[in-house]
C-alpha positions as CSV (number, residue, x, y, z in Angstrom):
1,M,219.0,67.9,363.6
2,E,216.5,68.4,360.8
3,K,216.8,71.8,359.1
4,K,213.4,73.3,358.5
5,S,212.2,76.3,356.6
6,Y,208.8,77.9,356.2
7,H,207.7,78.6,352.7
8,H,204.7,80.8,351.6
9,V,202.4,79.1,349.1
10,D,200.0,81.3,347.3
11,C,196.4,80.3,347.9
12,Q,193.2,81.9,346.5
13,Y,191.5,82.0,350.0
14,Y,194.2,82.5,352.6
15,P,198.0,82.5,352.9
16,L,199.3,79.0,353.5
17,Y,202.7,78.2,355.0
18,V,204.2,74.7,354.8
19,V,207.1,73.2,356.7
20,V,209.8,72.0,354.4
21,N,212.5,69.5,355.4
22,M,215.6,71.3,354.2
23,A,217.6,68.1,354.1
24,I,215.4,66.8,351.3
25,F,214.8,68.4,347.9
26,V,212.8,66.7,345.2
27,S,211.5,68.0,341.9
28,V,210.1,67.2,338.5
29,T,211.2,69.4,335.6
30,R,210.6,69.9,331.9
31,D,213.8,71.9,331.7
32,A,217.3,70.6,331.7
33,I,218.3,69.2,335.1
34,S,220.8,71.5,336.8
35,I,223.5,69.5,338.5
36,Q,224.8,72.7,340.2
37,K,221.3,73.3,341.8
38,L,221.3,69.8,343.2
39,L,224.8,70.3,344.5
40,A,223.7,73.5,346.3
41,E,220.7,71.7,347.8
42,V,222.8,69.1,349.6
43,A,225.8,71.3,350.5
44,D,226.7,71.2,354.2
45,D,230.0,72.3,355.7
46,S,229.9,69.3,358.1
47,H,229.6,66.8,355.1
48,G,232.8,65.6,353.5
49,A,231.1,63.2,351.1
50,L,229.0,63.9,348.1
51,D,227.6,61.2,345.8
52,F,225.9,61.7,342.5
53,F,223.9,59.4,340.2
54,I,223.0,60.7,336.8
55,G,220.8,58.7,334.5
56,A,220.9,59.4,330.8
57,V,219.1,58.2,327.6
58,R,221.2,55.4,326.0
59,N,221.3,54.8,322.3
60,V,220.4,51.0,322.3
61,H,217.8,49.1,324.2
62,E,217.2,45.4,323.7
63,G,218.9,45.5,320.4
64,K,216.9,48.4,319.0
65,D,218.6,51.7,318.1
66,V,217.1,54.4,320.2
67,K,216.9,58.1,319.2
68,G,215.1,59.4,322.3
69,I,212.6,58.8,325.1
70,T,209.5,60.5,326.2
71,Y,209.0,60.5,330.0
72,D,205.5,60.9,331.3
73,G,203.9,61.0,334.7
74,H,201.8,62.9,337.3
75,E,204.1,65.5,338.8
76,M,202.5,65.6,342.3
77,L,202.5,61.8,342.6
78,I,206.1,61.6,341.4
79,N,207.2,64.3,343.9
80,K,205.4,62.5,346.7
81,T,207.0,59.2,345.9
82,L,210.5,60.8,345.6
83,D,210.0,62.5,348.9
84,D,208.9,59.2,350.6
85,I,211.9,57.4,349.2
86,C,214.3,60.1,350.5
87,R,212.6,60.1,353.9
88,E,213.1,56.3,354.1
89,A,216.8,56.7,353.2
90,E,217.2,59.5,355.8
91,R,215.9,57.2,358.5
92,M,218.4,54.6,357.5
93,W,221.3,57.0,357.1
94,P,220.7,60.0,359.6
95,D,222.4,63.3,359.0
96,T,222.3,62.9,355.2
97,H,221.0,65.4,352.6
98,Y,219.1,64.5,349.5
99,A,218.3,66.2,346.2
100,V,216.5,64.3,343.4
101,C,215.2,65.7,340.1
102,H,213.4,63.7,337.5
103,Y,212.8,64.9,333.9
104,L,209.4,64.8,332.1
105,G,209.1,65.3,328.4
106,D,211.2,64.4,325.3
107,L,214.9,63.7,325.6
108,P,217.4,62.7,322.9
109,V,220.2,60.2,323.4
110,G,222.6,61.5,326.1
111,G,219.9,63.6,327.7
112,I,219.8,63.5,331.5
113,S,216.5,61.9,332.8
114,I,217.3,61.8,336.5
115,A,219.9,63.2,338.9
116,I,220.4,62.2,342.5
117,A,222.7,64.0,344.9
118,V,223.4,62.8,348.5
119,S,225.8,64.3,351.0
120,S,226.9,62.9,354.3
121,A,229.8,63.2,356.8
122,H,231.5,60.1,355.3
123,R,231.5,58.4,351.9
124,A,229.9,55.0,352.9
125,E,226.6,56.6,353.9
126,S,226.5,58.7,350.7
127,F,227.2,55.8,348.4
128,D,224.7,53.5,350.2
129,A,222.0,56.1,350.3
130,C,222.4,57.1,346.7
131,R,222.2,53.5,345.5
132,Y,219.1,52.9,347.7
133,I,217.4,55.9,346.1
134,I,218.0,55.0,342.5
135,E,216.9,51.3,343.1
136,A,213.7,52.5,344.8
137,V,213.1,55.1,342.1
138,K,213.3,52.4,339.4
139,K,210.9,50.2,341.3
140,R,208.3,52.7,342.6
141,V,208.2,56.0,340.9
142,P,205.3,56.2,338.5
143,V,207.2,57.5,335.4
144,W,206.4,55.9,332.1
145,K,208.8,55.8,329.2
146,Q,208.1,55.7,325.5
147,E,211.2,54.9,323.5
148,H,211.5,56.3,320.0
149,Y,213.7,54.2,317.6
150,T,215.7,55.2,314.6
151,D,213.5,53.1,312.3
152,G,210.6,55.5,313.1
153,S,208.7,53.1,315.5
154,S,208.0,53.7,319.2
155,D,207.2,51.5,322.2
156,W,205.9,52.2,325.7
157,L,208.2,50.3,328.1
158,P,206.6,48.2,330.9
159,G,205.6,50.6,333.7
160,H,205.1,50.6,337.4
161,S,202.1,49.6,339.4
162,L,200.5,52.3,341.4
163,R,199.9,49.8,344.3
164,K,201.8,50.5,347.4
165,R,204.8,48.2,347.9
166,A,207.2,47.6,350.7
167,A,210.4,49.5,350.2
168,P,213.3,47.4,348.8
169,C,215.8,46.3,351.4
170,C,218.9,48.4,351.3
171,G,221.1,45.6,352.6
172,H,222.2,47.9,355.4
173,C,219.4,47.3,358.0
174,G,218.6,43.6,357.6
175,G,215.1,44.5,356.5
176,S,214.1,46.0,359.8
177,N,213.6,49.6,358.5
178,H,211.1,48.7,355.7
179,G,207.3,48.7,355.7
């Protein structure tokens, strides 16, 4: 059963309430990503499995020494795409909970750029769903990265097209659950 909550959104003209799927939490932040917050978002007493993926800035890319990365993107579009990906995963692995947070701004080597938490009753679903989400994020979420190198130079890495693409196959459904 899908948990729902009604949240008040301030609006200049009238109060607005939106229905939020409590099994999915997505966010974009310019603050440090809180692993504890993501853990709390997916917590469920009926779930015995919890899987995390944490992406961090590495110190070398294609032979160049990296000192940091700037992540840039449109927050609303990123949130929508993250939510779409989590909903796809939820259809493939029912009774799972998702929390995904992506960082925007400057991060040094070792800084956490993305964190994904998935909970489910059993480990196979959590592992599969978490893997599906990070692979879809890498292919579809419009976040652009500018690497900064120790020699003082910087490069924008190849980005993502904003054209709609079919979801990558998870290997679980035989391709029948993808648009």
